[in-house]
Structure formats: structure tokens, C-alpha cells
C-alpha positions as CSV (number, residue, x, y, z in Angstrom):
1,X,-76.5,56.3,-41.1
2,X,-73.2,57.2,-39.5
3,X,-71.7,60.6,-40.1
4,X,-68.1,61.7,-39.7
5,X,-68.0,64.1,-36.8
6,X,-65.2,66.0,-35.0
7,X,-64.8,66.9,-31.3
8,X,-64.5,70.6,-31.5
9,X,-62.2,71.0,-28.5
10,X,-59.3,70.1,-30.8
11,X,-60.0,73.5,-32.5
12,X,-60.6,75.3,-29.3
13,X,-58.1,78.0,-30.2
14,X,-60.3,79.1,-33.1
15,X,-63.3,81.4,-32.8
16,X,-66.6,79.7,-33.4
17,X,-67.1,80.8,-37.0
18,X,-63.6,79.9,-38.0
19,X,-63.9,76.5,-36.3
20,X,-67.1,75.8,-38.3
21,X,-65.4,76.8,-41.5
22,X,-62.5,74.6,-40.8
23,X,-64.6,71.5,-39.9
24,X,-66.8,72.0,-42.9
25,X,-63.7,72.5,-45.2
26,X,-62.2,69.3,-43.9
27,X,-65.3,67.3,-45.0
28,X,-66.8,66.6,-41.6
29,X,-70.6,66.3,-41.4
30,X,-71.2,66.8,-37.7
31,X,-69.9,68.3,-34.5
32,X,-69.4,67.0,-31.0
33,X,-69.4,70.2,-28.9
34,X,-67.6,70.2,-25.5
35,X,-69.9,71.6,-22.8
36,X,-67.8,71.4,-19.7
37,X,-65.9,69.2,-17.2
38,X,-62.8,68.2,-19.1
39,X,-63.7,70.6,-21.9
40,X,-63.3,74.3,-21.5
41,X,-66.4,74.6,-23.8
42,X,-64.5,77.0,-26.1
43,X,-67.4,77.3,-28.6
44,X,-70.4,77.3,-26.3
45,X,-71.8,80.0,-24.1
46,X,-74.2,77.7,-22.2
47,X,-75.9,80.4,-20.1
48,X,-76.4,82.6,-23.1
49,X,-77.8,79.7,-25.2
50,X,-80.1,78.5,-22.5
51,X,-81.4,82.0,-21.8
52,X,-81.9,83.3,-25.3
53,X,-84.0,81.9,-28.1
54,X,-82.2,84.3,-30.5
55,X,-78.8,83.1,-29.4
56,X,-79.9,79.4,-29.9
57,X,-81.3,80.2,-33.4
58,X,-78.1,82.1,-34.4
59,X,-75.9,79.2,-33.1
60,X,-77.9,76.5,-34.9
61,X,-78.1,78.6,-38.1
62,X,-74.3,79.1,-38.2
63,X,-73.9,75.3,-38.0
64,X,-76.5,74.6,-40.6
65,X,-75.3,77.2,-43.1
66,X,-72.1,75.1,-43.3
67,X,-73.9,71.9,-43.9
68,X,-73.1,70.6,-40.5
69,X,-75.2,69.2,-37.7
70,X,-74.7,68.6,-34.0
71,X,-73.9,65.0,-33.2
72,X,-73.4,65.4,-29.5
73,X,-73.0,67.7,-26.6
74,X,-70.1,66.3,-24.6
75,X,-69.9,67.1,-20.9
76,X,-67.6,64.2,-20.0
77,X,-65.5,63.9,-16.9
78,X,-64.4,61.0,-14.9
79,X,-67.9,59.9,-13.8
80,X,-66.7,56.6,-12.4
81,X,-64.1,58.1,-10.0
82,X,-64.4,61.9,-10.1
83,X,-62.2,62.3,-7.0
84,X,-62.1,65.2,-4.7
85,X,-61.8,67.9,-7.4
86,X,-64.0,66.2,-10.0
87,X,-66.9,65.7,-7.6
88,X,-67.3,69.4,-7.0
89,X,-67.2,70.3,-10.7
90,X,-69.1,67.5,-12.3
91,X,-72.6,68.3,-11.2
92,X,-72.6,72.0,-12.1
93,X,-71.0,71.4,-15.5
94,X,-73.3,68.5,-16.5
95,X,-76.5,70.2,-15.5
96,X,-76.7,73.1,-18.1
97,X,-76.0,70.8,-21.1
98,X,-78.6,68.1,-20.1
99,X,-81.9,69.9,-20.2
100,X,-85.1,68.6,-18.5
101,X,-87.7,67.4,-20.9
102,X,-89.8,70.6,-20.4
103,X,-86.9,72.8,-21.5
104,X,-85.9,70.6,-24.5
105,X,-88.5,72.1,-26.9
106,X,-87.3,75.6,-25.9
107,X,-83.7,74.7,-26.5
108,X,-84.4,73.4,-30.0
109,X,-86.1,76.6,-31.0
């Protein structure tokens, strides 16, 4: 079943909790969280989330408490033609938000 989701970068000026309250209040059901490249990842601290089970749990709980779920982690850039500047930023930014299979179970804790 399709769910109405919002790309959270549009609310990048809001702190994480305020963004969640706003999205939930507007009736959205899911989030597409920017993780890098074109996004400044305003609501994700990737290193902290990857390194701390407690941080992941807190992040996921904050989303769930508002009746929301994560629809996507977006690390989009211009993959077809990154150009000189894009080619140097694309690999580092994509890597932390796309976990290897062995890390996936840890990230979902």
C-alpha cells in the first residue's frame, strides 16, 4: 500500500523533533530522509547513528512515536554525470547510508 511521504530537506531549517511534529501534523505517514550529496542531511547524524545502537533506537522511536515510518534514505546526486566536483563527493556520501548486509541488522536495532 502506498503511503504519503515527505522529503524532509524541505523542513531542513527545523530541528529534528519539530520537523517530525510538523510532518505528522500535516498528515504525512512516512519520511524520506536526506543523507548527503545534494542534501545537507539536516536531520541525520550518520556517524552517530551508525556508531551507536542507543542513537539509532532513539531516532527510530522519535519517528514511531509520531505514527511515522521511514520510506527512504536519500543520498541522491547526479550519478549519471557527477562532474569534477560531484565525483569527489558522491562516494563518501553514499557509503554511510547504504550499509553492507552484515551491518543492516545492527542498524535496524
